[in-house]
PyMOL Python script that loads the backbone (N, CA, C, O; Angstrom):
from pymol import cmd

cmd.read_pdbstr("""\
ATOM      1  N   MET A   1       0.827  -1.182   0.000  1.00  0.00           N
ATOM      2  CA  MET A   1       0.000   0.000   0.000  1.00  0.00           C
ATOM      3  C   MET A   1       0.877   1.254   0.000  1.00  0.00           C
ATOM      4  O   MET A   1       0.521   2.266  -0.603  1.00  0.00           O
ATOM      5  N   LEU A   2       2.033   1.180   0.683  1.00  0.00           N
ATOM      6  CA  LEU A   2       2.946   2.323   0.711  1.00  0.00           C
ATOM      7  C   LEU A   2       3.486   2.622  -0.684  1.00  0.00           C
ATOM      8  O   LEU A   2       3.678   3.784  -1.043  1.00  0.00           O
ATOM      9  N   GLU A   3       3.728   1.586  -1.463  1.00  0.00           N
ATOM     10  CA  GLU A   3       4.210   1.784  -2.831  1.00  0.00           C
ATOM     11  C   GLU A   3       3.177   2.545  -3.655  1.00  0.00           C
ATOM     12  O   GLU A   3       3.517   3.472  -4.390  1.00  0.00           O
ATOM     13  N   ALA A   4       1.921   2.149  -3.527  1.00  0.00           N
ATOM     14  CA  ALA A   4       0.849   2.833  -4.258  1.00  0.00           C
ATOM     15  C   ALA A   4       0.745   4.285  -3.816  1.00  0.00           C
ATOM     16  O   ALA A   4       0.551   5.172  -4.648  1.00  0.00           O
ATOM     17  N   ALA A   5       0.870   4.538  -2.523  1.00  0.00           N
ATOM     18  CA  ALA A   5       0.796   5.906  -2.015  1.00  0.00           C
ATOM     19  C   ALA A   5       1.949   6.751  -2.547  1.00  0.00           C
ATOM     20  O   ALA A   5       1.750   7.907  -2.919  1.00  0.00           O
ATOM     21  N   ALA A   6       3.141   6.188  -2.585  1.00  0.00           N
ATOM     22  CA  ALA A   6       4.303   6.920  -3.104  1.00  0.00           C
ATOM     23  C   ALA A   6       4.125   7.230  -4.588  1.00  0.00           C
ATOM     24  O   ALA A   6       4.469   8.322  -5.042  1.00  0.00           O
ATOM     25  N   LEU A   7       3.595   6.283  -5.336  1.00  0.00           N
ATOM     26  CA  LEU A   7       3.361   6.506  -6.762  1.00  0.00           C
ATOM     27  C   LEU A   7       2.281   7.561  -6.990  1.00  0.00           C
ATOM     28  O   LEU A   7       2.395   8.381  -7.901  1.00  0.00           O
ATOM     29  N   LEU A   8       1.249   7.542  -6.174  1.00  0.00           N
ATOM     30  CA  LEU A   8       0.206   8.566  -6.296  1.00  0.00           C
ATOM     31  C   LEU A   8       0.746   9.955  -5.969  1.00  0.00           C
ATOM     32  O   LEU A   8       0.339  10.941  -6.583  1.00  0.00           O
ATOM     33  N   GLU A   9       1.651  10.034  -5.015  1.00  0.00           N
ATOM     34  CA  GLU A   9       2.272  11.321  -4.686  1.00  0.00           C
ATOM     35  C   GLU A   9       3.092  11.819  -5.884  1.00  0.00           C
ATOM     36  O   GLU A   9       3.064  13.006  -6.209  1.00  0.00           O
ATOM     37  N   ARG A  10       3.808  10.920  -6.525  1.00  0.00           N
ATOM     38  CA  ARG A  10       4.584  11.294  -7.717  1.00  0.00           C
ATOM     39  C   ARG A  10       3.651  11.756  -8.843  1.00  0.00           C
ATOM     40  O   ARG A  10       3.936  12.738  -9.529  1.00  0.00           O
ATOM     41  N   ALA A  11       2.552  11.052  -9.024  1.00  0.00           N
ATOM     42  CA  ALA A  11       1.574  11.439 -10.044  1.00  0.00           C
ATOM     43  C   ALA A  11       0.988  12.812  -9.745  1.00  0.00           C
ATOM     44  O   ALA A  11       0.765  13.608 -10.657  1.00  0.00           O
ATOM     45  N   TYR A  12       0.742  13.086  -8.489  1.00  0.00           N
ATOM     46  CA  TYR A  12       0.211  14.379  -8.070  1.00  0.00           C
ATOM     47  C   TYR A  12       1.178  15.500  -8.453  1.00  0.00           C
ATOM     48  O   TYR A  12       0.759  16.543  -8.955  1.00  0.00           O
ATOM     49  N   ARG A  13       2.474  15.277  -8.213  1.00  0.00           N
ATOM     50  CA  ARG A  13       3.478  16.284  -8.564  1.00  0.00           C
ATOM     51  C   ARG A  13       3.578  16.463 -10.076  1.00  0.00           C
ATOM     52  O   ARG A  13       3.739  17.586 -10.554  1.00  0.00           O
ATOM     53  N   LEU A  14       3.485  15.374 -10.828  1.00  0.00           N
ATOM     54  CA  LEU A  14       3.514  15.476 -12.292  1.00  0.00           C
ATOM     55  C   LEU A  14       2.307  16.257 -12.805  1.00  0.00           C
ATOM     56  O   LEU A  14       2.428  17.046 -13.742  1.00  0.00           O
ATOM     57  N   ALA A  15       1.152  16.039 -12.196  1.00  0.00           N
ATOM     58  CA  ALA A  15      -0.050  16.767 -12.604  1.00  0.00           C
ATOM     59  C   ALA A  15       0.120  18.267 -12.366  1.00  0.00           C
ATOM     60  O   ALA A  15      -0.347  19.080 -13.163  1.00  0.00           O
ATOM     61  N   HIS A  16       0.779  18.629 -11.283  1.00  0.00           N
ATOM     62  CA  HIS A  16       1.031  20.044 -11.017  1.00  0.00           C
ATOM     63  C   HIS A  16       1.962  20.642 -12.068  1.00  0.00           C
ATOM     64  O   HIS A  16       1.806  21.804 -12.442  1.00  0.00           O
ATOM     65  N   VAL A  17       2.913  19.872 -12.539  1.00  0.00           N
ATOM     66  CA  VAL A  17       3.794  20.341 -13.614  1.00  0.00           C
ATOM     67  C   VAL A  17       2.961  20.611 -14.863  1.00  0.00           C
ATOM     68  O   VAL A  17       3.161  21.622 -15.536  1.00  0.00           O
ATOM     69  N   LEU A  18       2.037  19.719 -15.172  1.00  0.00           N
ATOM     70  CA  LEU A  18       1.187  19.907 -16.352  1.00  0.00           C
ATOM     71  C   LEU A  18       0.256  21.102 -16.190  1.00  0.00           C
ATOM     72  O   LEU A  18      -0.078  21.755 -17.178  1.00  0.00           O
ATOM     73  N   GLN A  19      -0.164  21.396 -14.981  1.00  0.00           N
ATOM     74  CA  GLN A  19      -1.031  22.557 -14.754  1.00  0.00           C
ATOM     75  C   GLN A  19      -0.316  23.845 -15.144  1.00  0.00           C
ATOM     76  O   GLN A  19      -0.939  24.789 -15.629  1.00  0.00           O
ATOM     77  N   GLY A  20       0.976  23.875 -14.932  1.00  0.00           N
ATOM     78  CA  GLY A  20       1.760  25.040 -15.321  1.00  0.00           C
ATOM     79  C   GLY A  20       2.373  24.853 -16.689  1.00  0.00           C
ATOM     80  O   GLY A  20       3.494  25.297 -16.937  1.00  0.00           O
ATOM     81  N   GLU A  21       1.638  24.188 -17.595  1.00  0.00           N
ATOM     82  CA  GLU A  21       2.176  23.772 -18.889  1.00  0.00           C
ATOM     83  C   GLU A  21       2.640  24.930 -19.764  1.00  0.00           C
ATOM     84  O   GLU A  21       3.406  24.701 -20.700  1.00  0.00           O
ATOM     85  N   GLY A  22       2.212  26.158 -19.502  1.00  0.00           N
ATOM     86  CA  GLY A  22       2.671  27.291 -20.281  1.00  0.00           C
ATOM     87  C   GLY A  22       4.178  27.469 -20.165  1.00  0.00           C
ATOM     88  O   GLY A  22       4.804  28.106 -21.011  1.00  0.00           O
ATOM     89  N   LEU A  23       4.752  26.902 -19.114  1.00  0.00           N
ATOM     90  CA  LEU A  23       6.186  27.011 -18.893  1.00  0.00           C
ATOM     91  C   LEU A  23       6.980  25.941 -19.638  1.00  0.00           C
ATOM     92  O   LEU A  23       8.206  26.021 -19.715  1.00  0.00           O
ATOM     93  N   LEU A  24       6.293  24.944 -20.183  1.00  0.00           N
ATOM     94  CA  LEU A  24       6.968  23.819 -20.818  1.00  0.00           C
ATOM     95  C   LEU A  24       6.838  23.863 -22.338  1.00  0.00           C
ATOM     96  O   LEU A  24       5.843  24.348 -22.877  1.00  0.00           O
ATOM     97  N   GLU A  25       7.853  23.352 -23.011  1.00  0.00           N
ATOM     98  CA  GLU A  25       7.765  23.183 -24.456  1.00  0.00           C
ATOM     99  C   GLU A  25       6.862  21.990 -24.743  1.00  0.00           C
ATOM    100  O   GLU A  25       6.601  21.174 -23.859  1.00  0.00           O
ATOM    101  N   ILE A  26       6.392  21.894 -25.970  1.00  0.00           N
ATOM    102  CA  ILE A  26       5.470  20.817 -26.334  1.00  0.00           C
ATOM    103  C   ILE A  26       6.075  19.442 -26.057  1.00  0.00           C
ATOM    104  O   ILE A  26       5.399  18.571 -25.509  1.00  0.00           O
ATOM    105  N   GLY A  27       7.329  19.238 -26.426  1.00  0.00           N
ATOM    106  CA  GLY A  27       7.980  17.949 -26.183  1.00  0.00           C
ATOM    107  C   GLY A  27       8.060  17.623 -24.706  1.00  0.00           C
ATOM    108  O   GLY A  27       7.890  16.470 -24.310  1.00  0.00           O
ATOM    109  N   SER A  28       8.318  18.632 -23.891  1.00  0.00           N
ATOM    110  CA  SER A  28       8.396  18.422 -22.442  1.00  0.00           C
ATOM    111  C   SER A  28       7.030  18.078 -21.865  1.00  0.00           C
ATOM    112  O   SER A  28       6.917  17.218 -20.992  1.00  0.00           O
ATOM    113  N   ARG A  29       5.993  18.751 -22.354  1.00  0.00           N
ATOM    114  CA  ARG A  29       4.629  18.448 -21.886  1.00  0.00           C
ATOM    115  C   ARG A  29       4.276  17.006 -22.199  1.00  0.00           C
ATOM    116  O   ARG A  29       3.703  16.305 -21.365  1.00  0.00           O
ATOM    117  N   GLN A  30       4.620  16.561 -23.411  1.00  0.00           N
ATOM    118  CA  GLN A  30       4.304  15.186 -23.800  1.00  0.00           C
ATOM    119  C   GLN A  30       5.046  14.199 -22.920  1.00  0.00           C
ATOM    120  O   GLN A  30       4.489  13.176 -22.522  1.00  0.00           O
ATOM    121  N   PHE A  31       6.304  14.500 -22.613  1.00  0.00           N
ATOM    122  CA  PHE A  31       7.088  13.627 -21.745  1.00  0.00           C
ATOM    123  C   PHE A  31       6.445  13.527 -20.365  1.00  0.00           C
ATOM    124  O   PHE A  31       6.303  12.431 -19.823  1.00  0.00           O
ATOM    125  N   VAL A  32       6.057  14.668 -19.799  1.00  0.00           N
ATOM    126  CA  VAL A  32       5.439  14.680 -18.466  1.00  0.00           C
ATOM    127  C   VAL A  32       4.105  13.938 -18.501  1.00  0.00           C
ATOM    128  O   VAL A  32       3.794  13.188 -17.576  1.00  0.00           O
ATOM    129  N   ALA A  33       3.315  14.137 -19.556  1.00  0.00           N
ATOM    130  CA  ALA A  33       2.027  13.446 -19.678  1.00  0.00           C
ATOM    131  C   ALA A  33       2.232  11.935 -19.780  1.00  0.00           C
ATOM    132  O   ALA A  33       1.511  11.164 -19.147  1.00  0.00           O
ATOM    133  N   ASP A  34       3.210  11.517 -20.572  1.00  0.00           N
ATOM    134  CA  ASP A  34       3.497  10.085 -20.701  1.00  0.00           C
ATOM    135  C   ASP A  34       3.957   9.506 -19.369  1.00  0.00           C
ATOM    136  O   ASP A  34       3.554   8.407 -18.989  1.00  0.00           O
ATOM    137  N   GLU A  35       4.798  10.250 -18.665  1.00  0.00           N
ATOM    138  CA  GLU A  35       5.285   9.809 -17.360  1.00  0.00           C
ATOM    139  C   GLU A  35       4.133   9.694 -16.364  1.00  0.00           C
ATOM    140  O   GLU A  35       4.083   8.758 -15.565  1.00  0.00           O
ATOM    141  N   LEU A  36       3.214  10.646 -16.417  1.00  0.00           N
ATOM    142  CA  LEU A  36       2.052  10.630 -15.526  1.00  0.00           C
ATOM    143  C   LEU A  36       1.209   9.381 -15.760  1.00  0.00           C
ATOM    144  O   LEU A  36       0.795   8.726 -14.804  1.00  0.00           O
ATOM    145  N   VAL A  37       0.954   9.049 -17.007  1.00  0.00           N
ATOM    146  CA  VAL A  37       0.173   7.848 -17.322  1.00  0.00           C
ATOM    147  C   VAL A  37       0.888   6.599 -16.827  1.00  0.00           C
ATOM    148  O   VAL A  37       0.252   5.698 -16.280  1.00  0.00           O
ATOM    149  N   GLU A  38       2.192   6.536 -17.010  1.00  0.00           N
ATOM    150  CA  GLU A  38       2.957   5.374 -16.558  1.00  0.00           C
ATOM    151  C   GLU A  38       2.921   5.239 -15.036  1.00  0.00           C
ATOM    152  O   GLU A  38       2.740   4.141 -14.510  1.00  0.00           O
ATOM    153  N   VAL A  39       3.093   6.353 -14.337  1.00  0.00           N
ATOM    154  CA  VAL A  39       3.072   6.330 -12.870  1.00  0.00           C
ATOM    155  C   VAL A  39       1.687   5.931 -12.362  1.00  0.00           C
ATOM    156  O   VAL A  39       1.579   5.151 -11.415  1.00  0.00           O
ATOM    157  N   LEU A  40       0.637   6.453 -12.975  1.00  0.00           N
ATOM    158  CA  LEU A  40      -0.719   6.080 -12.553  1.00  0.00           C
ATOM    159  C   LEU A  40      -0.985   4.598 -12.793  1.00  0.00           C
ATOM    160  O   LEU A  40      -1.648   3.950 -11.983  1.00  0.00           O
ATOM    161  N   ASP A  41      -0.478   4.058 -13.891  1.00  0.00           N
ATOM    162  CA  ASP A  41      -0.654   2.626 -14.155  1.00  0.00           C
ATOM    163  C   ASP A  41       0.088   1.804 -13.102  1.00  0.00           C
ATOM    164  O   ASP A  41      -0.445   0.813 -12.603  1.00  0.00           O
ATOM    165  N   GLU A  42       1.312   2.209 -12.763  1.00  0.00           N
ATOM    166  CA  GLU A  42       2.068   1.497 -11.729  1.00  0.00           C
ATOM    167  C   GLU A  42       1.355   1.581 -10.377  1.00  0.00           C
ATOM    168  O   GLU A  42       1.325   0.602  -9.631  1.00  0.00           O
ATOM    169  N   ALA A  43       0.791   2.732 -10.064  1.00  0.00           N
ATOM    170  CA  ALA A  43       0.065   2.889  -8.804  1.00  0.00           C
ATOM    171  C   ALA A  43      -1.173   2.007  -8.777  1.00  0.00           C
ATOM    172  O   ALA A  43      -1.499   1.410  -7.751  1.00  0.00           O
ATOM    173  N   ARG A  44      -1.852   1.928  -9.899  1.00  0.00           N
ATOM    174  CA  ARG A  44      -3.054   1.083 -10.007  1.00  0.00           C
ATOM    175  C   ARG A  44      -2.700  -0.372  -9.756  1.00  0.00           C
ATOM    176  O   ARG A  44      -3.390  -1.067  -9.011  1.00  0.00           O
ATOM    177  N   VAL A  45      -1.625  -0.829 -10.379  1.00  0.00           N
ATOM    178  CA  VAL A  45      -1.186  -2.217 -10.210  1.00  0.00           C
ATOM    179  C   VAL A  45      -0.769  -2.465  -8.756  1.00  0.00           C
ATOM    180  O   VAL A  45      -1.120  -3.493  -8.177  1.00  0.00           O
ATOM    181  N   ALA A  46      -0.023  -1.525  -8.168  1.00  0.00           N
ATOM    182  CA  ALA A  46       0.424  -1.675  -6.780  1.00  0.00           C
ATOM    183  C   ALA A  46      -0.766  -1.702  -5.820  1.00  0.00           C
ATOM    184  O   ALA A  46      -0.774  -2.467  -4.856  1.00  0.00           O
ATOM    185  N   PHE A  47      -1.765  -0.870  -6.088  1.00  0.00           N
ATOM    186  CA  PHE A  47      -2.955  -0.838  -5.238  1.00  0.00           C
ATOM    187  C   PHE A  47      -3.701  -2.167  -5.290  1.00  0.00           C
ATOM    188  O   PHE A  47      -4.075  -2.715  -4.253  1.00  0.00           O
ATOM    189  N   PHE A  48      -3.914  -2.682  -6.497  1.00  0.00           N
ATOM    190  CA  PHE A  48      -4.618  -3.958  -6.620  1.00  0.00           C
ATOM    191  C   PHE A  48      -3.819  -5.092  -5.985  1.00  0.00           C
ATOM    192  O   PHE A  48      -4.399  -5.998  -5.386  1.00  0.00           O
ATOM    193  N   ALA A  49      -2.503  -5.049  -6.110  1.00  0.00           N
ATOM    194  CA  ALA A  49      -1.662  -6.078  -5.484  1.00  0.00           C
ATOM    195  C   ALA A  49      -1.760  -5.983  -3.959  1.00  0.00           C
ATOM    196  O   ALA A  49      -1.841  -7.005  -3.278  1.00  0.00           O
ATOM    197  N   ALA A  50      -1.752  -4.764  -3.426  1.00  0.00           N
ATOM    198  CA  ALA A  50      -1.833  -4.574  -1.976  1.00  0.00           C
ATOM    199  C   ALA A  50      -3.175  -5.029  -1.433  1.00  0.00           C
ATOM    200  O   ALA A  50      -3.262  -5.463  -0.284  1.00  0.00           O
ATOM    201  N   CYS A  51      -4.212  -4.938  -2.233  1.00  0.00           N
ATOM    202  CA  CYS A  51      -5.559  -5.350  -1.806  1.00  0.00           C
ATOM    203  C   CYS A  51      -5.853  -6.804  -2.139  1.00  0.00           C
ATOM    204  O   CYS A  51      -6.945  -7.307  -1.873  1.00  0.00           O
ATOM    205  N   ASP A  52      -4.869  -7.470  -2.721  1.00  0.00           N
ATOM    206  CA  ASP A  52      -5.035  -8.873  -3.116  1.00  0.00           C
ATOM    207  C   ASP A  52      -6.141  -9.059  -4.151  1.00  0.00           C
ATOM    208  O   ASP A  52      -6.842 -10.071  -4.147  1.00  0.00           O
ATOM    209  N   LEU A  53      -6.289  -8.089  -5.023  1.00  0.00           N
ATOM    210  CA  LEU A  53      -7.285  -8.161  -6.088  1.00  0.00           C
ATOM    211  C   LEU A  53      -6.600  -8.482  -7.403  1.00  0.00           C
ATOM    212  O   LEU A  53      -5.434  -8.135  -7.589  1.00  0.00           O
ATOM    213  N   PRO A  54      -7.295  -9.136  -8.315  1.00  0.00           N
ATOM    214  CA  PRO A  54      -6.688  -9.402  -9.632  1.00  0.00           C
ATOM    215  C   PRO A  54      -6.474  -8.093 -10.385  1.00  0.00           C
ATOM    216  O   PRO A  54      -7.260  -7.153 -10.268  1.00  0.00           O
ATOM    217  N   LYS A  55      -5.395  -8.056 -11.156  1.00  0.00           N
ATOM    218  CA  LYS A  55      -5.085  -6.861 -11.949  1.00  0.00           C
ATOM    219  C   LYS A  55      -6.172  -6.659 -12.994  1.00  0.00           C
ATOM    220  O   LYS A  55      -6.522  -7.597 -13.711  1.00  0.00           O
ATOM    221  N   PRO A  56      -6.717  -5.433 -13.090  1.00  0.00           N
ATOM    222  CA  PRO A  56      -7.746  -5.167 -14.107  1.00  0.00           C
ATOM    223  C   PRO A  56      -7.130  -5.109 -15.497  1.00  0.00           C
ATOM    224  O   PRO A  56      -5.917  -4.958 -15.640  1.00  0.00           O
ATOM    225  N   LEU A  57      -7.957  -5.229 -16.502  1.00  0.00           N
ATOM    226  CA  LEU A  57      -7.468  -5.174 -17.886  1.00  0.00           C
ATOM    227  C   LEU A  57      -7.067  -3.798 -18.278  1.00  0.00           C
ATOM    228  O   LEU A  57      -6.633  -3.580 -19.409  1.00  0.00           O
TER     229      LEU A  57
END
""", "prot")
cmd.dss("prot")
cmd.show_as("cartoon", "prot")
cmd.util.cbc("prot")
cmd.orient("prot")
C-alpha cells in the first residue's frame, strides 16, 4: 500500500507540472504526460496487489 501511495504522490506532482504547462515546451509536456500515465498505471497495479485483487485489464 505504501508503494501505491508513493506513486500517487509522484503522479500528483507530475499533474502540477502539467497545470503550469505554459512554462513547458510541447515535447516536455508530452514527456510529463506520458510519465504521468505510466506512474498512474504502476500505482493502479500496486494498489490492486496490496488489496489482493486481480489486476484489471
